[in-house]
C-alpha positions as CSV (number, residue, x, y, z in Angstrom):
1,M,7.0,2.7,1.1
2,T,3.8,5.1,3.2
3,T,2.3,4.4,6.4
4,V,-1.4,4.3,6.8
5,E,-3.5,5.4,9.8
6,V,-5.7,1.5,10.0
7,R,-9.6,2.5,11.9
8,Y,-11.4,-0.7,13.3
9,F,-14.9,-0.1,14.6
10,A,-16.7,-1.7,17.0
11,S,-16.5,-5.4,17.3
12,L,-13.5,-5.3,15.2
13,A,-11.9,-3.1,17.9
14,D,-12.9,-5.5,20.1
15,R,-11.1,-8.7,18.0
16,A,-7.9,-6.6,17.1
17,G,-7.8,-4.9,20.8
18,R,-7.2,-1.6,19.8
19,A,-9.3,0.7,17.9
20,S,-6.7,1.7,15.3
21,E,-3.0,1.4,15.1
22,A,-0.1,2.8,11.8
23,L,1.0,0.5,9.4
24,E,3.2,0.2,6.4
25,I,2.1,-0.8,3.1
26,G,3.6,-0.8,-0.7
27,D,3.1,2.1,-3.0
28,D,1.5,-0.1,-5.1
29,A,-0.4,-1.6,-2.5
30,R,-4.9,-2.2,-2.4
31,V,-7.4,-2.7,0.5
32,E,-7.7,-6.0,0.5
33,D,-3.4,-6.2,1.0
34,L,-3.9,-3.8,3.3
35,W,-6.4,-6.1,4.6
36,T,-4.2,-9.1,4.6
37,L,-1.6,-7.4,6.6
38,V,-4.2,-6.7,9.5
39,L,-5.4,-10.4,9.6
40,E,-1.0,-11.9,10.3
41,R,-1.6,-9.0,13.1
42,H,-5.0,-10.3,13.7
43,P,-5.4,-13.2,13.7
44,G,-9.3,-13.0,15.7
45,L,-10.2,-10.9,12.3
46,G,-10.1,-14.4,11.3
47,G,-13.5,-16.3,10.7
48,L,-15.4,-13.1,9.7
49,R,-18.4,-14.0,7.8
50,R,-18.2,-11.6,5.5
51,R,-16.2,-9.5,4.8
52,P,-15.9,-5.5,7.0
53,L,-17.4,-2.3,4.9
54,V,-13.8,-0.5,4.1
55,A,-13.9,3.3,3.3
56,C,-10.4,5.3,2.5
57,D,-10.5,8.8,3.9
58,L,-14.1,9.2,4.9
59,E,-15.4,7.6,1.8
60,Y,-16.5,4.0,1.3
61,A,-14.5,1.5,-0.8
62,T,-14.3,-1.8,-2.4
63,W,-11.3,-4.6,-2.5
64,D,-9.0,-3.2,-5.1
65,R,-8.8,0.8,-4.1
66,R,-5.2,1.5,-4.4
67,L,-4.1,2.8,-1.1
68,A,-1.5,5.8,-3.5
69,G,-2.5,8.9,-0.7
70,V,-4.7,7.6,1.0
71,R,-3.8,8.8,4.9
72,E,-7.0,7.1,7.0
73,V,-9.1,3.5,6.0
74,A,-11.9,1.8,8.1
75,F,-13.1,-0.9,8.7
76,L,-16.3,-1.7,9.7
77,P,-17.6,-5.1,10.7
78,P,-20.7,-5.9,8.2
79,V,-24.6,-4.5,9.5
80,S,-26.8,-6.4,9.8
81,G,-30.6,-5.4,10.3
82,G,-34.1,-7.2,10.7
């Protein structure tokens, strides 16, 4: 097991009721696995129209990225413009 710092930004922090938390994940976990754990802990994050953007250790990442060696994962709400 590995501990990763999970950060939530903007509306995601509001829905989660916190800006960050430390979560334990399996050594072979991917971003998508972490998001599943986050949704179990914070059901208010479910029902988003689109998945949030994700960054691992300050670099944008894909949902299939392995988290081995990652210390921080940030979830950012999708940005809309117009």
